[in-house]
TIRO-2110 file (N, C-alpha, C; in Angstrom, 1 decimal):
// TIRO-2110
1.5, -4.1, 8.4, N, 1, A
0.6, -5.1, 8.3, CA, 1, A
0.8, -5.8, 7.0, C, 1, A
0.7, -7.1, 7.1, N, 2, A
0.9, -8.0, 5.9, CA, 2, A
-0.4, -8.8, 5.7, C, 2, A
-0.7, -9.1, 4.4, N, 3, A
-1.8, -10.0, 4.1, CA, 3, A
-1.2, -11.3, 3.5, C, 3, A
-1.7, -12.4, 4.0, N, 4, A
-1.3, -13.7, 3.5, CA, 4, A
-2.0, -14.0, 2.2, C, 4, A
-1.2, -14.4, 1.2, N, 5, A
-1.7, -14.8, -0.1, CA, 5, A
-1.3, -16.2, -0.3, C, 5, A
-2.3, -17.0, -0.5, N, 6, A
-2.0, -18.5, -0.8, CA, 6, A
-1.9, -18.7, -2.3, C, 6, A
-0.8, -19.4, -2.6, N, 7, A
-0.5, -19.7, -4.0, CA, 7, A
-0.6, -21.2, -4.2, C, 7, A
-1.3, -21.6, -5.2, N, 8, A
-1.4, -23.0, -5.6, CA, 8, A
-0.3, -23.4, -6.6, C, 8, A
0.3, -24.5, -6.4, N, 9, A
1.3, -25.0, -7.4, CA, 9, A
0.6, -25.2, -8.8, C, 9, A
1.4, -25.1, -9.8, N, 10, A
0.8, -25.2, -11.1, CA, 10, A
0.8, -26.7, -11.6, C, 10, A
1.4, -27.5, -10.9, N, 11, A
1.4, -28.9, -11.3, CA, 11, A
0.6, -29.8, -10.3, C, 11, A
0.1, -30.9, -10.7, N, 12, A
-0.7, -31.7, -9.8, CA, 12, A
0.3, -32.2, -8.7, C, 12, A
-0.3, -32.1, -7.5, N, 13, A
0.5, -32.6, -6.3, CA, 13, A
1.5, -31.5, -5.8, C, 13, A
1.6, -30.4, -6.4, N, 14, A
2.5, -29.3, -6.0, CA, 14, A
2.0, -28.8, -4.7, C, 14, A
2.9, -28.4, -3.8, N, 15, A
2.6, -27.9, -2.5, CA, 15, A
2.1, -26.4, -2.6, C, 15, A
1.2, -26.1, -1.7, N, 16, A
0.8, -24.7, -1.6, CA, 16, A
1.8, -23.9, -0.8, C, 16, A
1.9, -22.7, -1.1, N, 17, A
2.8, -21.8, -0.4, CA, 17, A
2.0, -20.5, 0.0, C, 17, A
2.5, -19.8, 1.0, N, 18, A
1.9, -18.6, 1.5, CA, 18, A
3.0, -17.5, 1.3, C, 18, A
2.5, -16.4, 0.7, N, 19, A
3.4, -15.2, 0.6, CA, 19, A
2.7, -14.1, 1.4, C, 19, A
3.6, -13.4, 2.2, N, 20, A
3.1, -12.3, 3.0, CA, 20, A
3.3, -11.0, 2.1, C, 20, A
2.3, -10.3, 1.8, N, 21, A
2.3, -9.1, 1.0, CA, 21, A
1.9, -7.9, 1.8, C, 21, A
2.5, -6.8, 1.6, N, 22, A
2.1, -5.6, 2.4, CA, 22, A
0.7, -5.1, 2.0, C, 22, A
0.0, -4.5, 2.9, N, 23, A
-1.4, -4.0, 2.6, CA, 23, A
-1.1, -2.6, 2.0, C, 23, A
-1.8, -2.5, 0.8, N, 24, A
-1.6, -1.2, 0.0, CA, 24, A
-2.9, -0.4, 0.1, C, 24, A
-2.7, 0.9, 0.3, N, 25, A
-3.8, 1.8, 0.4, CA, 25, A
-3.8, 2.8, -0.7, C, 25, A
-5.0, 3.2, -1.1, N, 26, A
-5.1, 4.3, -2.1, CA, 26, A
-5.0, 5.6, -1.4, C, 26, A
-4.9, 6.7, -2.1, N, 27, A
-4.9, 8.1, -1.5, CA, 27, A
-6.2, 8.3, -0.7, C, 27, A
-7.3, 7.9, -1.2, N, 28, A
-8.6, 8.1, -0.6, CA, 28, A
-8.6, 7.3, 0.8, C, 28, A
-8.1, 6.1, 0.8, N, 29, A
-8.0, 5.3, 2.0, CA, 29, A
-7.1, 6.0, 3.1, C, 29, A
-6.0, 6.5, 2.6, N, 30, A
-5.1, 7.2, 3.5, CA, 30, A
-5.8, 8.5, 4.0, C, 30, A
-6.5, 9.1, 3.2, N, 31, A
-7.2, 10.3, 3.6, CA, 31, A
-8.2, 10.0, 4.7, C, 31, A
-9.0, 8.9, 4.6, N, 32, A
-9.9, 8.5, 5.6, CA, 32, A
-9.2, 8.1, 6.9, C, 32, A
-8.1, 7.4, 6.8, N, 33, A
-7.3, 7.0, 7.9, CA, 33, A
-6.7, 8.1, 8.7, C, 33, A
-6.2, 9.1, 8.0, N, 34, A
-5.5, 10.2, 8.6, CA, 34, A
-6.3, 11.5, 8.8, C, 34, A
-7.3, 11.7, 8.1, N, 35, A
-8.1, 12.9, 8.1, CA, 35, A
-7.5, 14.0, 7.3, C, 35, A
-6.5, 13.7, 6.5, N, 36, A
-5.9, 14.6, 5.6, CA, 36, A
-6.5, 14.4, 4.2, C, 36, A
-6.9, 15.5, 3.6, N, 37, A
-7.6, 15.5, 2.3, CA, 37, A
-6.7, 14.9, 1.2, C, 37, A
-7.3, 14.1, 0.3, N, 38, A
-6.6, 13.5, -0.8, CA, 38, A
-5.9, 14.5, -1.6, C, 38, A
-6.4, 15.7, -1.8, N, 39, A
-5.8, 16.8, -2.5, CA, 39, A
-4.5, 17.2, -1.8, C, 39, A
-4.6, 17.3, -0.5, N, 40, A
-3.4, 17.7, 0.3, CA, 40, A
-2.3, 16.6, 0.1, C, 40, A
-2.7, 15.3, 0.2, N, 41, A
-1.7, 14.2, 0.0, CA, 41, A
-1.1, 14.4, -1.4, C, 41, A
-1.8, 14.7, -2.4, N, 42, A
-1.3, 14.9, -3.8, CA, 42, A
-0.3, 16.1, -3.8, C, 42, A
-0.6, 17.2, -3.1, N, 43, A
0.3, 18.3, -3.0, CA, 43, A
1.6, 17.9, -2.3, C, 43, A
1.4, 17.2, -1.2, N, 44, A
2.6, 16.7, -0.5, CA, 44, A
3.5, 15.8, -1.3, C, 44, A
2.9, 14.9, -2.1, N, 45, A
3.6, 14.0, -3.0, CA, 45, A
4.5, 14.9, -4.0, C, 45, A
3.9, 15.9, -4.5, N, 46, A
4.6, 16.7, -5.5, CA, 46, A
5.7, 17.5, -4.9, C, 46, A
5.6, 17.8, -3.6, N, 47, A
6.7, 18.5, -2.9, CA, 47, A
7.6, 17.6, -2.1, C, 47, A
7.4, 16.3, -2.2, N, 48, A
8.3, 15.4, -1.5, CA, 48, A
8.0, 15.2, 0.0, C, 48, A
6.8, 15.5, 0.4, N, 49, A
6.4, 15.3, 1.8, CA, 49, A
5.3, 14.3, 2.0, C, 49, A
4.8, 14.2, 3.2, N, 50, A
3.8, 13.2, 3.5, CA, 50, A
4.3, 11.8, 3.7, C, 50, A
3.4, 10.9, 3.8, N, 51, A
3.8, 9.5, 4.0, CA, 51, A
4.5, 8.9, 2.7, C, 51, A
5.4, 8.0, 2.9, N, 52, A
6.0, 7.4, 1.7, CA, 52, A
5.0, 6.7, 0.8, C, 52, A
5.2, 6.9, -0.5, N, 53, A
4.3, 6.4, -1.5, CA, 53, A
5.0, 5.9, -2.7, C, 53, A
4.3, 5.2, -3.6, N, 54, A
4.9, 4.7, -4.8, CA, 54, A
3.9, 4.5, -5.9, C, 54, A
4.3, 4.3, -7.1, N, 55, A
3.3, 4.1, -8.2, CA, 55, A
3.4, 2.7, -8.7, C, 55, A
2.2, 2.2, -9.0, N, 56, A
2.1, 0.9, -9.6, CA, 56, A
1.8, 1.1, -11.1, C, 56, A
2.5, 0.5, -12.0, N, 57, A
2.3, 0.6, -13.4, CA, 57, A
2.5, 2.0, -13.9, C, 57, A
3.2, 2.8, -13.1, N, 58, A
3.5, 4.2, -13.6, CA, 58, A
2.4, 5.2, -13.4, C, 58, A
1.2, 4.7, -12.9, N, 59, A
0.1, 5.7, -12.8, CA, 59, A
-0.6, 5.6, -11.4, C, 59, A
-0.8, 4.4, -10.9, N, 60, A
-1.6, 4.2, -9.7, CA, 60, A
-0.8, 4.5, -8.4, C, 60, A
-1.2, 5.5, -7.6, N, 61, A
-0.5, 5.8, -6.4, CA, 61, A
-1.0, 4.9, -5.3, C, 61, A
0.0, 4.4, -4.5, N, 62, A
-0.4, 3.5, -3.4, CA, 62, A
0.6, 3.8, -2.3, C, 62, A
0.1, 3.6, -1.1, N, 63, A
0.8, 3.7, 0.2, CA, 63, A
0.8, 2.4, 0.9, C, 63, A
1.9, 2.0, 1.5, N, 64, A
2.0, 0.8, 2.4, CA, 64, A
1.4, 1.2, 3.7, C, 64, A
0.5, 0.4, 4.2, N, 65, A
-0.2, 0.7, 5.5, CA, 65, A
0.8, 0.9, 6.6, C, 65, A
1.9, 0.1, 6.7, N, 66, A
2.9, 0.3, 7.7, CA, 66, A
3.6, 1.6, 7.6, C, 66, A
3.9, 2.1, 6.3, N, 67, A
4.5, 3.4, 6.1, CA, 67, A
3.6, 4.5, 6.6, C, 67, A
2.3, 4.4, 6.4, N, 68, A
1.4, 5.4, 6.8, CA, 68, A
1.3, 5.5, 8.4, C, 68, A
1.3, 4.3, 9.0, N, 69, A
1.3, 4.3, 10.5, CA, 69, A
2.6, 4.9, 11.0, C, 69, A
3.7, 4.6, 10.4, N, 70, A
5.0, 5.1, 10.9, CA, 70, A
5.0, 6.6, 10.7, C, 70, A
4.4, 7.1, 9.6, N, 71, A
4.4, 8.6, 9.4, CA, 71, A
3.5, 9.2, 10.4, C, 71, A
2.4, 8.6, 10.8, N, 72, A
1.5, 9.2, 11.8, CA, 72, A
2.2, 9.3, 13.1, C, 72, A
3.0, 8.3, 13.5, N, 73, A
3.7, 8.4, 14.8, CA, 73, A
4.7, 9.4, 14.8, C, 73, A
END
């Protein structure tokens, strides 16, 4: 799933553009979606299991919605 983000040009008369960005979920949101406890997701991350995840800014764990759906299937 992608979210459309509209960007405005920085100069007068500049065209608008749309960027498709992936929907990012927190561990709590993945927990609600899958029924797997957030603590279990953390354990799986430390062991290299569970749905694919990444860190933003070196600290914030996020999951791409599409990756979670693929993992569920």
